[in-house]
LUMRO-666234 format. One record per residue: x negated, y negated, z of N, C-alpha, C in turn; residue in three letters. Coordinates in Angstrom, 3 decimals. Layout:
! residues N
+----------+----------+----------+----------+----------+----------+----------+----------+----------+------+
:   n.east :  n.north :     n.up :  ca.east : ca.north :    ca.up :   c.east :  c.north :     c.up : code :
+----------+----------+----------+----------+----------+----------+----------+----------+----------+------+
:        X :        Y :        Z :        X :        Y :        Z :        X :        Y :        Z :  ALA :
...
+----------+----------+----------+----------+----------+----------+----------+----------+----------+------+
//
This chain:
! residues 172
+----------+----------+----------+----------+----------+----------+----------+----------+----------+------+
:   n.east :  n.north :     n.up :  ca.east : ca.north :    ca.up :   c.east :  c.north :     c.up : code :
+----------+----------+----------+----------+----------+----------+----------+----------+----------+------+
:   -0.192 :  -20.133 :   -0.191 :   -0.478 :  -18.912 :    0.529 :   -0.264 :  -17.733 :   -0.404 :  MET :
:   -1.025 :  -16.681 :   -0.165 :   -1.000 :  -15.478 :   -1.004 :   -0.084 :  -14.450 :   -0.338 :  ARG :
:    0.979 :  -14.026 :   -1.056 :    1.994 :  -13.165 :   -0.460 :    2.156 :  -11.839 :   -1.204 :  LEU :
:    2.584 :  -10.843 :   -0.447 :    2.980 :   -9.565 :   -1.029 :    3.983 :   -8.905 :   -0.105 :  PHE :
:    4.671 :   -7.885 :   -0.612 :    5.674 :   -7.156 :    0.161 :    5.180 :   -5.717 :    0.281 :  ILE :
:    5.236 :   -5.190 :    1.502 :    4.630 :   -3.882 :    1.743 :    5.420 :   -3.050 :    2.732 :  ALA :
:    5.120 :   -1.756 :    2.676 :    5.559 :   -0.819 :    3.709 :    4.325 :   -0.531 :    4.554 :  ILE :
:    4.453 :   -0.739 :    5.844 :    3.362 :   -0.373 :    6.738 :    3.562 :    1.069 :    7.180 :  ASN :
:    2.471 :    1.730 :    7.493 :    2.514 :    3.151 :    7.821 :    2.645 :    3.382 :    9.316 :  LEU :
:    3.077 :    4.578 :    9.650 :    3.122 :    4.978 :   11.054 :    1.700 :    5.074 :   11.589 :  SER :
:    1.563 :    4.960 :   12.897 :    0.251 :    5.084 :   13.536 :   -0.349 :    6.446 :   13.238 :  LYS :
:    0.475 :    7.488 :   13.283 :   -0.001 :    8.843 :   13.024 :   -0.569 :    8.966 :   11.605 :  GLU :
:    0.109 :    8.378 :   10.624 :   -0.371 :    8.427 :    9.236 :   -1.676 :    7.657 :    9.095 :  ALA :
:   -1.753 :    6.486 :    9.711 :   -2.990 :    5.696 :    9.645 :   -4.146 :    6.460 :   10.280 :  LYS :
:   -3.910 :    7.066 :   11.426 :   -4.960 :    7.831 :   12.107 :   -5.444 :    8.988 :   11.222 :  ASP :
:   -4.519 :    9.703 :   10.614 :   -4.882 :   10.835 :    9.760 :   -5.705 :   10.366 :    8.557 :  TYR :
:   -5.253 :    9.313 :    7.890 :   -5.966 :    8.819 :    6.712 :   -7.358 :    8.304 :    7.079 :  LEU :
:   -7.481 :    7.725 :    8.249 :   -8.782 :    7.231 :    8.701 :   -9.757 :    8.400 :    8.869 :  TRP :
:   -9.263 :    9.507 :    9.399 :  -10.116 :   10.691 :    9.549 :  -10.470 :   11.291 :    8.186 :  GLN :
:   -9.575 :   11.199 :    7.241 :   -9.766 :   11.763 :    5.913 :  -10.959 :   11.146 :    5.188 :  LEU :
:  -11.305 :    9.939 :    5.546 :  -12.425 :    9.263 :    4.886 :  -13.728 :   10.023 :    5.050 :  LYS :
:  -13.817 :   10.829 :    6.106 :  -15.038 :   11.609 :    6.336 :  -15.334 :   12.543 :    5.162 :  GLU :
:  -14.286 :   12.987 :    4.453 :  -14.468 :   13.852 :    3.287 :  -15.274 :   13.159 :    2.191 :  GLU :
:  -15.276 :   11.828 :    2.192 :  -15.896 :   11.076 :    1.104 :  -17.197 :   10.383 :    1.505 :  PHE :
:  -17.653 :   10.648 :    2.697 :  -18.956 :   10.113 :    3.105 :  -20.030 :   10.787 :    2.260 :  ARG :
:  -20.978 :    9.992 :    1.832 :  -22.101 :   10.550 :    1.093 :  -21.859 :   10.762 :   -0.390 :  GLY :
:  -20.748 :   10.291 :   -0.936 :  -20.504 :   10.468 :   -2.374 :  -21.036 :    9.287 :   -3.194 :  VAL :
:  -21.428 :    8.214 :   -2.497 :  -21.922 :    7.018 :   -3.176 :  -21.678 :    5.809 :   -2.308 :  GLY :
:  -21.670 :    4.640 :   -2.947 :  -21.407 :    3.407 :   -2.213 :  -19.897 :    3.166 :   -2.218 :  LYS :
:  -19.288 :    3.422 :   -1.062 :  -17.834 :    3.372 :   -0.916 :  -17.499 :    2.474 :    0.270 :  VAL :
:  -16.603 :    1.498 :    0.042 :  -16.171 :    0.615 :    1.126 :  -14.753 :    1.017 :    1.521 :  LYS :
:  -14.627 :    1.598 :    2.717 :  -13.339 :    2.086 :    3.174 :  -12.466 :    0.941 :    3.672 :  PHE :
:  -11.187 :    1.026 :    3.355 :  -10.204 :    0.058 :    3.842 :  -10.091 :    0.208 :    5.356 :  THR :
:  -10.119 :   -0.910 :    6.107 :   -9.916 :   -0.794 :    7.556 :   -8.555 :   -0.163 :    7.856 :  PRO :
:   -8.523 :    0.689 :    8.859 :   -7.296 :    1.414 :    9.209 :   -6.114 :    0.470 :    9.416 :  LYS :
:   -6.346 :   -0.668 :   10.047 :   -5.251 :   -1.612 :   10.325 :   -4.652 :   -2.188 :    9.041 :  LYS :
:   -5.372 :   -2.093 :    7.913 :   -4.896 :   -2.664 :    6.655 :   -4.176 :   -1.662 :    5.753 :  ASN :
:   -4.041 :   -0.415 :    6.175 :   -3.341 :    0.569 :    5.337 :   -1.881 :    0.147 :    5.152 :  TYR :
:   -1.457 :    0.093 :    3.899 :   -0.070 :   -0.252 :    3.565 :    0.202 :    0.188 :    2.130 :  HIS :
:    1.472 :    0.239 :    1.782 :    1.890 :    0.509 :    0.410 :    2.502 :   -0.781 :   -0.128 :  LEU :
:    1.871 :   -1.382 :   -1.119 :    2.387 :   -2.616 :   -1.706 :    3.587 :   -2.290 :   -2.594 :  THR :
:    4.710 :   -2.931 :   -2.302 :    5.909 :   -2.780 :   -3.126 :    5.976 :   -3.849 :   -4.206 :  LEU :
:    5.448 :   -5.031 :   -3.876 :    5.438 :   -6.133 :   -4.849 :    4.367 :   -7.133 :   -4.458 :  LYS :
:    3.552 :   -7.494 :   -5.425 :    2.576 :   -8.558 :   -5.216 :    3.185 :   -9.845 :   -5.743 :  PHE :
:    3.297 :  -10.846 :   -4.892 :    3.888 :  -12.123 :   -5.289 :    2.808 :  -13.073 :   -5.782 :  ILE :
:    1.701 :  -13.158 :   -5.048 :    0.610 :  -14.052 :   -5.431 :    0.674 :  -15.362 :   -4.672 :  GLY :
:    0.025 :  -16.359 :   -5.220 :   -0.039 :  -17.678 :   -4.583 :    1.313 :  -18.378 :   -4.663 :  GLU :
:    1.779 :  -18.840 :   -3.507 :    3.075 :  -19.508 :   -3.411 :    2.918 :  -20.712 :   -2.486 :  VAL :
:    3.554 :  -21.818 :   -2.854 :    3.495 :  -22.994 :   -1.985 :    4.394 :  -22.772 :   -0.761 :  SER :
:    4.026 :  -23.397 :    0.326 :    4.727 :  -23.251 :    1.611 :    6.217 :  -23.568 :    1.488 :  GLU :
:    6.576 :  -24.518 :    0.634 :    7.982 :  -24.922 :    0.521 :    8.876 :  -23.849 :   -0.128 :  ASP :
:    8.308 :  -22.811 :   -0.718 :    9.101 :  -21.742 :   -1.327 :    9.306 :  -20.564 :   -0.371 :  ARG :
:    8.614 :  -20.582 :    0.762 :    8.628 :  -19.451 :    1.683 :   10.029 :  -19.127 :    2.205 :  LEU :
:   10.786 :  -20.123 :    2.645 :   12.117 :  -19.871 :    3.205 :   13.060 :  -19.261 :    2.183 :  GLU :
:   12.967 :  -19.709 :    0.938 :   13.807 :  -19.140 :   -0.121 :   13.465 :  -17.663 :   -0.341 :  SER :
:   12.194 :  -17.335 :   -0.336 :   11.761 :  -15.942 :   -0.511 :   12.285 :  -15.096 :    0.649 :  ILE :
:   12.130 :  -15.587 :    1.866 :   12.609 :  -14.859 :    3.048 :   14.114 :  -14.617 :    2.964 :  LYS :
:   14.843 :  -15.637 :    2.577 :   16.300 :  -15.531 :    2.491 :   16.724 :  -14.492 :    1.452 :  GLN :
:   16.080 :  -14.492 :    0.296 :   16.443 :  -13.535 :   -0.747 :   16.064 :  -12.112 :   -0.354 :  ARG :
:   14.947 :  -11.946 :    0.327 :   14.564 :  -10.604 :    0.773 :   15.541 :  -10.057 :    1.813 :  LEU :
:   16.164 :  -10.942 :    2.573 :   17.136 :  -10.485 :    3.572 :   18.387 :   -9.900 :    2.916 :  SER :
:   18.553 :  -10.092 :    1.612 :   19.701 :   -9.541 :    0.871 :   19.432 :   -8.132 :    0.344 :  LYS :
:   18.216 :   -7.620 :    0.558 :   17.873 :   -6.278 :    0.078 :   18.379 :   -5.270 :    1.104 :  VAL :
:   19.398 :   -4.514 :    0.712 :   19.950 :   -3.469 :    1.580 :   19.515 :   -2.118 :    1.027 :  TYR :
:   18.986 :   -1.297 :    1.909 :   18.481 :    0.005 :    1.484 :   18.507 :    0.929 :    2.688 :  PHE :
:   18.830 :    2.187 :    2.455 :   18.866 :    3.156 :    3.548 :   17.464 :    3.557 :    3.980 :  ASP :
:   17.307 :    3.809 :    5.273 :   16.057 :    4.366 :    5.783 :   15.830 :    5.698 :    5.084 :  LYS :
:   14.569 :    6.072 :    4.922 :   14.276 :    7.344 :    4.271 :   12.955 :    7.907 :    4.757 :  PHE :
:   12.817 :    9.198 :    4.583 :   11.594 :    9.878 :    4.979 :   10.630 :    9.993 :    3.808 :  GLY :
:    9.346 :    9.930 :    4.115 :    8.296 :   10.127 :    3.118 :    7.237 :   11.048 :    3.708 :  VAL :
:    6.369 :   11.506 :    2.855 :    5.217 :   12.274 :    3.329 :    4.007 :   11.922 :    2.477 :  SER :
:    2.830 :   12.055 :    3.083 :    1.597 :   11.886 :    2.327 :    1.561 :   12.994 :    1.286 :  LEU :
:    1.075 :   12.670 :    0.083 :    1.179 :   13.651 :   -0.995 :   -0.180 :   14.094 :   -1.541 :  HIS :
:   -0.864 :   13.223 :   -2.284 :   -2.115 :   13.652 :   -2.882 :   -3.098 :   12.504 :   -3.037 :  GLN :
:   -4.361 :   12.856 :   -3.144 :   -5.430 :   11.896 :   -3.377 :   -5.587 :   11.658 :   -4.871 :  LEU :
:   -6.088 :   10.484 :   -5.220 :   -6.376 :   10.172 :   -6.609 :   -7.317 :    8.992 :   -6.683 :  GLY :
:   -7.586 :    8.539 :   -7.903 :   -8.472 :    7.382 :   -8.082 :   -8.080 :    6.631 :   -9.344 :  HIS :
:   -8.488 :    5.384 :   -9.402 :   -8.350 :    4.573 :  -10.606 :   -9.754 :    4.377 :  -11.162 :  PHE :
:  -10.053 :    5.049 :  -12.259 :  -11.336 :    4.894 :  -12.960 :  -12.566 :    4.974 :  -12.060 :  ASN :
:  -12.517 :    5.828 :  -11.065 :  -13.629 :    5.989 :  -10.117 :  -13.991 :    4.683 :   -9.408 :  HIS :
:  -13.022 :    3.770 :   -9.303 :  -13.255 :    2.475 :   -8.638 :  -12.425 :    2.315 :   -7.369 :  LYS :
:  -11.283 :    2.996 :   -7.311 :  -10.388 :    2.900 :   -6.156 :   -9.943 :    4.306 :   -5.773 :  VAL :
:  -10.135 :    4.660 :   -4.507 :   -9.664 :    5.936 :   -3.959 :   -8.324 :    5.666 :   -3.293 :  LEU :
:   -7.326 :    6.489 :   -3.607 :   -5.992 :    6.263 :   -3.054 :   -5.325 :    7.570 :   -2.657 :  TRP :
:   -4.226 :    7.409 :   -1.907 :   -3.324 :    8.515 :   -1.590 :   -1.917 :    8.018 :   -1.919 :  VAL :
:   -1.061 :    8.907 :   -2.392 :    0.307 :    8.476 :   -2.675 :    1.290 :    9.161 :   -1.739 :  ASN :
:    2.549 :    8.747 :   -1.857 :    3.618 :    9.243 :   -0.993 :    4.699 :    9.912 :   -1.829 :  LEU :
:    5.418 :   10.830 :   -1.201 :    6.607 :   11.454 :   -1.779 :    7.782 :   11.146 :   -0.868 :  ASN :
:    9.002 :   10.992 :   -1.325 :    9.417 :   11.059 :   -2.713 :    9.203 :    9.716 :   -3.412 :  PRO :
:    8.621 :    9.786 :   -4.574 :    8.304 :    8.585 :   -5.346 :    9.571 :    7.810 :   -5.722 :  ARG :
:   10.652 :    8.526 :   -6.049 :   11.871 :    7.866 :   -6.539 :   12.470 :    6.909 :   -5.513 :  ASP :
:   12.460 :    7.260 :   -4.233 :   13.013 :    6.367 :   -3.198 :   12.172 :    5.093 :   -3.091 :  LYS :
:   10.866 :    5.257 :   -3.114 :    9.965 :    4.106 :   -3.010 :   10.144 :    3.205 :   -4.230 :  ILE :
:   10.234 :    3.811 :   -5.408 :   10.421 :    3.052 :   -6.638 :   11.747 :    2.290 :   -6.618 :  LEU :
:   12.797 :    2.915 :   -6.124 :   14.099 :    2.248 :   -6.054 :   14.052 :    1.053 :   -5.115 :  GLU :
:   13.385 :    1.179 :   -3.974 :   13.242 :    0.046 :   -3.054 :   12.448 :   -1.072 :   -3.728 :  LEU :
:   11.373 :   -0.741 :   -4.414 :   10.574 :   -1.749 :   -5.124 :   11.414 :   -2.462 :   -6.185 :  ALA :
:   12.267 :   -1.727 :   -6.893 :   13.128 :   -2.333 :   -7.919 :   14.134 :   -3.295 :   -7.299 :  LYS :
:   14.678 :   -2.924 :   -6.157 :   15.644 :   -3.823 :   -5.493 :   14.963 :   -5.122 :   -5.061 :  ARG :
:   13.757 :   -5.002 :   -4.567 :   12.997 :   -6.198 :   -4.177 :   12.704 :   -7.045 :   -5.410 :  ILE :
:   12.273 :   -6.404 :   -6.494 :   12.030 :   -7.116 :   -7.757 :   13.280 :   -7.864 :   -8.209 :  ASP :
:   14.438 :   -7.232 :   -8.038 :   15.695 :   -7.843 :   -8.453 :   16.010 :   -9.132 :   -7.716 :  GLY :
:   15.535 :   -9.252 :   -6.490 :   15.755 :  -10.482 :   -5.714 :   14.703 :  -11.544 :   -6.002 :  GLU :
:   13.568 :  -11.140 :   -6.516 :   12.457 :  -12.085 :   -6.726 :   12.022 :  -12.086 :   -8.195 :  LEU :
:   12.984 :  -12.298 :   -9.081 :   12.712 :  -12.204 :  -10.516 :   11.752 :  -13.280 :  -11.017 :  THR :
:   11.614 :  -14.375 :  -10.308 :   10.699 :  -15.428 :  -10.774 :    9.235 :  -15.098 :  -10.501 :  GLU :
:    8.999 :  -13.957 :   -9.837 :    7.640 :  -13.491 :   -9.588 :    7.457 :  -12.127 :  -10.262 :  PHE :
:    7.385 :  -12.108 :  -11.594 :    7.271 :  -10.811 :  -12.276 :    5.901 :  -10.182 :  -12.032 :  PRO :
:    5.903 :   -8.864 :  -11.919 :    4.638 :   -8.138 :  -11.829 :    4.149 :   -7.890 :  -13.248 :  ASN :
:    2.862 :   -8.074 :  -13.482 :    2.318 :   -7.852 :  -14.819 :    1.738 :   -6.444 :  -14.956 :  ASP :
:    2.230 :   -5.544 :  -14.143 :    1.802 :   -4.145 :  -14.190 :    2.986 :   -3.296 :  -13.744 :  TYR :
:    2.946 :   -2.024 :  -14.086 :    4.019 :   -1.153 :  -13.627 :    3.724 :   -0.710 :  -12.193 :  SER :
:    4.759 :   -0.474 :  -11.440 :    4.621 :   -0.095 :  -10.032 :    3.884 :    1.233 :   -9.922 :  PHE :
:    2.913 :    1.279 :   -9.016 :    2.162 :    2.506 :   -8.791 :    2.177 :    2.810 :   -7.301 :  ASN :
:    2.783 :    3.904 :   -6.950 :    2.964 :    4.329 :   -5.563 :    1.632 :    4.822 :   -4.990 :  ASN :
:    0.860 :    3.907 :   -4.389 :   -0.421 :    4.328 :   -3.827 :   -0.842 :    3.437 :   -2.661 :  HIS :
:   -1.633 :    4.032 :   -1.765 :   -2.257 :    3.298 :   -0.665 :   -3.755 :    3.324 :   -0.918 :  LEU :
:   -4.382 :    2.181 :   -0.956 :   -5.823 :    2.129 :   -1.197 :   -6.570 :    2.561 :    0.058 :  THR :
:   -7.377 :    3.605 :   -0.086 :   -8.202 :    4.092 :    1.014 :   -9.611 :    3.520 :    0.962 :  LEU :
:  -10.101 :    3.242 :   -0.254 :  -11.464 :    2.739 :   -0.390 :  -11.676 :    2.126 :   -1.767 :  ALA :
:  -12.609 :    1.183 :   -1.836 :  -13.104 :    0.639 :   -3.099 :  -14.453 :    1.315 :   -3.340 :  LYS :
:  -14.686 :    1.725 :   -4.555 :  -15.897 :    2.464 :   -4.892 :  -16.809 :    1.572 :   -5.740 :  ILE :
:  -17.992 :    1.278 :   -5.217 :  -18.977 :    0.489 :   -5.972 :  -19.638 :    1.382 :   -7.021 :  LYS :
:  -20.113 :    2.548 :   -6.581 :  -20.669 :    3.531 :   -7.501 :  -20.669 :    4.897 :   -6.831 :  TYR :
:  -20.727 :    5.927 :   -7.662 :  -20.770 :    7.313 :   -7.172 :  -22.129 :    7.911 :   -7.500 :  LEU :
:  -22.724 :    8.590 :   -6.531 :  -23.980 :    9.306 :   -6.766 :  -23.739 :   10.576 :   -7.562 :  ASP :
:  -22.568 :   11.192 :   -7.326 :  -22.274 :   12.473 :   -7.962 :  -20.767 :   12.560 :   -8.205 :  ASN :
:  -20.349 :   12.315 :   -9.446 :  -18.917 :   12.331 :   -9.782 :  -18.300 :   13.710 :   -9.577 :  LYS :
:  -19.074 :   14.763 :   -9.832 :  -18.547 :   16.115 :   -9.651 :  -18.197 :   16.375 :   -8.192 :  GLU :
:  -19.072 :   15.946 :   -7.289 :  -18.807 :   16.126 :   -5.852 :  -17.585 :   15.298 :   -5.435 :  ARG :
:  -17.483 :   14.084 :   -5.986 :  -16.329 :   13.229 :   -5.699 :  -15.036 :   13.911 :   -6.160 :  PHE :
:  -15.046 :   14.416 :   -7.405 :  -13.865 :   15.087 :   -7.957 :  -13.497 :   16.310 :   -7.119 :  GLU :
:  -14.499 :   17.028 :   -6.667 :  -14.263 :   18.203 :   -5.830 :  -13.559 :   17.798 :   -4.533 :  GLU :
:  -13.996 :   16.704 :   -3.946 :  -13.401 :   16.239 :   -2.686 :  -11.998 :   15.675 :   -2.898 :  ARG :
:  -11.714 :   15.222 :   -4.105 :  -10.346 :   14.780 :   -4.417 :   -9.364 :   15.940 :   -4.301 :  LEU :
:   -9.871 :   17.142 :   -4.448 :   -9.037 :   18.327 :   -4.336 :   -8.713 :   18.711 :   -2.900 :  GLY :
:   -9.207 :   17.927 :   -1.946 :   -8.908 :   18.185 :   -0.538 :   -7.400 :   18.215 :   -0.343 :  THR :
:   -6.924 :   19.255 :    0.279 :   -5.487 :   19.400 :    0.534 :   -5.062 :   18.369 :    1.571 :  LYS :
:   -4.132 :   17.530 :    1.192 :   -3.608 :   16.507 :    2.101 :   -2.562 :   17.137 :    3.010 :  ILE :
:   -2.652 :   16.845 :    4.285 :   -1.615 :   17.276 :    5.222 :   -0.349 :   16.497 :    4.860 :  LYS :
:    0.762 :   17.178 :    4.554 :    1.972 :   16.461 :    4.136 :    2.672 :   15.803 :    5.335 :  PRO :
:    1.939 :   14.940 :    5.988 :    2.418 :   14.257 :    7.187 :    3.677 :   13.459 :    6.848 :  LEU :
:    4.742 :   13.706 :    7.594 :    6.015 :   13.034 :    7.331 :    6.242 :   11.902 :    8.322 :  GLU :
:    6.862 :   10.828 :    7.820 :    7.268 :    9.723 :    8.680 :    8.416 :    8.984 :    7.997 :  PHE :
:    9.124 :    8.159 :    8.770 :   10.305 :    7.451 :    8.257 :    9.936 :    6.032 :    7.869 :  ARG :
:   10.531 :    5.597 :    6.778 :   10.420 :    4.201 :    6.357 :   11.672 :    3.509 :    6.881 :  ILE :
:   11.483 :    2.617 :    7.822 :   12.612 :    1.932 :    8.459 :   12.610 :    0.429 :    8.183 :  THR :
:   11.557 :   -0.046 :    7.504 :   11.469 :   -1.482 :    7.229 :   10.446 :   -1.733 :    6.126 :  SER :
:   10.473 :   -2.961 :    5.623 :    9.395 :   -3.452 :    4.767 :    9.061 :   -4.852 :    5.263 :  PHE :
:    7.873 :   -5.318 :    4.913 :    7.398 :   -6.594 :    5.441 :    6.970 :   -7.551 :    4.339 :  GLU :
:    7.227 :   -8.830 :    4.580 :    6.650 :   -9.908 :    3.779 :    5.323 :  -10.227 :    4.450 :  LEU :
:    4.235 :  -10.089 :    3.687 :    2.893 :  -10.217 :    4.250 :    2.151 :  -11.388 :    3.602 :  MET :
:    1.297 :  -11.987 :    4.410 :    0.386 :  -13.015 :    3.919 :   -1.004 :  -12.404 :    3.902 :  LYS :
:   -1.747 :  -12.662 :    2.837 :   -3.105 :  -12.153 :    2.697 :   -4.066 :  -13.335 :    2.630 :  SER :
:   -5.039 :  -13.330 :    3.532 :   -6.076 :  -14.360 :    3.516 :   -7.394 :  -13.664 :    3.196 :  GLU :
:   -7.999 :  -14.069 :    2.084 :   -9.241 :  -13.446 :    1.656 :  -10.433 :  -14.128 :    2.319 :  LEU :
:  -11.411 :  -13.315 :    2.688 :  -12.641 :  -13.856 :    3.277 :  -13.797 :  -12.950 :    2.907 :  SER :
:  -15.001 :  -13.364 :    3.218 :  -16.182 :  -12.546 :    2.914 :  -16.168 :  -11.228 :    3.691 :  LYS :
:  -15.420 :  -11.184 :    4.798 :  -15.310 :   -9.970 :    5.611 :  -14.162 :   -9.072 :    5.161 :  ASP :
:  -13.486 :   -9.444 :    4.093 :  -12.350 :   -8.672 :    3.600 :  -11.044 :   -9.380 :    3.900 :  GLY :
:   -9.936 :   -8.860 :    3.383 :   -8.647 :   -9.527 :    3.580 :   -8.132 :   -9.390 :    5.013 :  PRO :
:   -7.420 :  -10.429 :    5.435 :   -6.730 :  -10.401 :    6.727 :   -5.240 :  -10.496 :    6.402 :  LYS :
:   -4.463 :   -9.520 :    6.896 :   -3.037 :   -9.481 :    6.611 :   -2.242 :   -9.905 :    7.836 :  TYR :
:   -1.204 :  -10.704 :    7.583 :   -0.318 :  -11.161 :    8.643 :    1.115 :  -10.888 :    8.215 :  THR :
:    1.898 :  -10.265 :    9.090 :    3.321 :  -10.041 :    8.819 :    4.049 :  -11.358 :    9.062 :  VAL :
:    4.734 :  -11.859 :    8.030 :    5.519 :  -13.094 :    8.152 :    6.956 :  -12.802 :    8.531 :  LEU :
:    7.466 :  -11.668 :    8.043 :    8.859 :  -11.304 :    8.316 :    9.016 :   -9.800 :    8.104 :  GLU :
:    9.818 :   -9.172 :    8.951 :   10.137 :   -7.760 :    8.826 :   11.601 :   -7.623 :    8.442 :  THR :
:   11.879 :   -6.771 :    7.460 :   13.233 :   -6.525 :    6.985 :   13.568 :   -5.070 :    7.271 :  TYR :
:   14.550 :   -4.859 :    8.121 :   14.901 :   -3.500 :    8.550 :   15.879 :   -2.859 :    7.577 :  TYR :
:   15.626 :   -1.606 :    7.281 :   16.520 :   -0.858 :    6.417 :   17.703 :   -0.379 :    7.242 :  LEU :
:   18.794 :   -0.013 :    6.566 :   20.024 :    0.345 :    7.278 :   20.157 :    1.859 :    7.441 :  ILE :
+----------+----------+----------+----------+----------+----------+----------+----------+----------+------+
//
């Protein structure tokens, strides 16, 4: 099974981000992430056999971290291929990701942690200047509390990924 660890967003944040996609209509061929799939990945584990699941769950239950507030911050992109929004404060999110990494050292990430939520995958842009202009859209600094993180299963299909929460870990 394919696993990752994520922070799920508040309903209010998901609703706002879903409306924000309207700013990017007509910029090219863009596939928007379904609203129900919005999340911030803290750690991608990858393919894991079923017999390792309980050990992963047990080690994640040892991650103690205080609840904290975040806010939507700014829009960005990765090489005009992925449209994203990030959260503030970055340091709290990074510290939580490091604590999770510390419990799951046998699953190293081959990239540095990047605090972002994928809003859309971009096949191509008709007008990069218009896209860049829309990236300047002022994000409403919508605030919400992070009270948990989840161990998620991802099942890939031709219709896109399907995410299932396997376990929720509450912050203190």
